[in-house]
C-alpha positions as CSV (number, residue, x, y, z in Angstrom):
1,M,-5.7,22.0,3.2
2,A,-6.8,20.3,6.4
3,V,-7.5,16.6,7.0
4,G,-9.7,16.4,10.1
5,N,-8.4,19.3,12.2
6,I,-4.8,18.9,11.1
7,W,-3.4,21.6,8.7
8,L,-1.2,20.0,6.0
9,G,0.0,23.2,4.4
10,S,0.4,23.0,0.6
11,V,-0.8,19.8,-0.8
12,V,1.1,17.6,-3.2
13,A,-0.4,14.3,-4.4
14,G,2.0,11.5,-5.1
15,Q,1.3,8.1,-6.7
16,P,4.1,5.6,-6.2
17,T,3.5,2.5,-8.5
18,G,5.0,-0.9,-8.9
19,S,4.6,-4.2,-10.8
20,Q,5.9,-7.7,-10.5
21,N,5.6,-11.0,-12.2
22,L,4.8,-13.6,-9.5
23,A,6.8,-16.3,-11.4
24,T,10.0,-14.6,-10.2
25,N,9.1,-13.4,-6.7
26,S,6.2,-12.1,-4.5
27,F,5.1,-8.5,-5.1
28,N,6.3,-5.9,-2.6
29,L,5.8,-2.2,-2.8
30,T,7.0,0.1,0.0
31,V,5.7,3.6,0.2
32,G,7.5,5.8,2.8
33,A,7.2,9.3,4.1
34,L,10.3,11.2,3.3
35,S,11.0,14.5,5.1
36,V,7.4,15.7,5.6
37,P,4.3,13.9,7.0
38,S,2.0,12.5,4.5
39,V,-1.4,10.8,4.4
40,V,-2.3,7.6,2.7
41,D,-5.4,8.2,0.6
42,Q,-5.9,4.9,-1.4
43,V,-4.3,1.7,-2.6
44,M,-5.2,0.1,-5.9
45,V,-4.0,-3.4,-6.9
46,K,-4.7,-5.1,-10.2
47,I,-3.9,-8.7,-10.9
48,A,-3.6,-9.5,-14.7
49,A,-5.2,-12.9,-14.3
50,A,-7.2,-14.5,-11.6
51,C,-5.0,-16.3,-9.0
52,T,-5.3,-17.4,-5.4
53,E,-2.8,-15.3,-3.4
54,T,-2.9,-13.2,-0.3
55,L,-2.9,-9.4,-0.5
56,T,-1.6,-7.7,2.7
57,I,-1.2,-4.0,3.4
58,S,0.8,-3.2,6.5
59,K,1.7,0.0,8.3
60,V,5.3,0.0,9.6
61,P,6.3,2.9,11.9
62,A,9.8,4.4,12.1
63,A,10.2,2.5,15.4
64,G,10.7,-0.7,13.4
65,T,9.1,-3.8,12.1
66,A,8.4,-5.1,15.6
67,Y,5.6,-2.4,15.7
68,S,4.2,-3.1,12.3
69,T,0.4,-3.6,11.9
70,V,-1.6,-5.3,9.2
71,V,-4.3,-2.8,8.2
72,Y,-5.9,-4.8,5.4
73,A,-5.6,-8.5,4.3
74,V,-7.7,-10.4,1.7
75,N,-7.5,-13.6,-0.3
76,T,-7.5,-12.8,-4.1
77,S,-9.4,-15.9,-5.1
78,G,-12.0,-15.0,-7.8
79,H,-11.0,-11.3,-7.9
80,T,-8.5,-9.3,-10.0
81,S,-9.0,-5.7,-8.9
82,F,-8.7,-4.4,-5.3
83,F,-9.4,-0.9,-4.0
84,W,-8.6,0.0,-0.4
85,Q,-9.2,3.4,1.2
86,P,-8.8,3.8,5.0
87,D,-11.8,4.8,7.0
88,R,-9.7,7.4,8.7
89,P,-6.6,9.1,7.5
90,I,-3.4,7.1,7.9
91,F,-0.7,9.6,8.8
92,Q,2.9,8.7,7.8
93,Y,5.7,10.6,9.6
94,P,9.3,10.6,8.4
95,G,10.6,7.1,8.7
96,D,7.1,5.4,8.5
97,Y,6.1,3.4,5.5
98,L,3.2,1.4,4.1
99,R,4.0,-2.1,2.7
100,I,1.9,-3.7,0.1
101,N,2.6,-7.5,-0.4
102,V,1.0,-10.1,-2.7
103,S,2.3,-13.7,-2.0
104,N,3.4,-15.9,-4.9
105,G,2.3,-19.4,-3.8
106,N,1.0,-20.2,-7.3
107,L,4.0,-18.7,-9.0
108,S,1.9,-17.1,-11.8
109,G,0.3,-13.8,-12.4
110,Q,1.3,-10.2,-13.0
111,I,0.6,-7.6,-10.2
112,Y,0.3,-3.9,-10.7
113,A,-0.2,-1.5,-7.8
114,A,-0.5,2.2,-7.2
115,V,-0.8,4.2,-3.9
116,V,-2.1,7.7,-3.7
117,T,-0.5,9.8,-0.9
118,I,-1.0,13.4,0.0
119,Q,2.0,15.4,1.3
């Protein structure tokens, strides 16, 4: 399979998931590229009850957190479901990772998230 003009070889879709009760801590899900390059296809976040928090998706390269970049950020006020799909493929090389974070300023709410990657 090819994405753009890059051949990916055989395709394996992965879906790392996570959940967290905001009463105990903020939500953090880290999705990394293991030994082969991968492509981030989509991120889905569901909040069990409406709350006012900040959802942030960051790309962190293998070079370190000093080079991390926020690719999506939104206030969750008034919404419980979020779907983000990059306009262009986000390639992850071994050592790179995508970090999904939901703050816990209100200390209430249950967060569920899933990320679809193609390897």
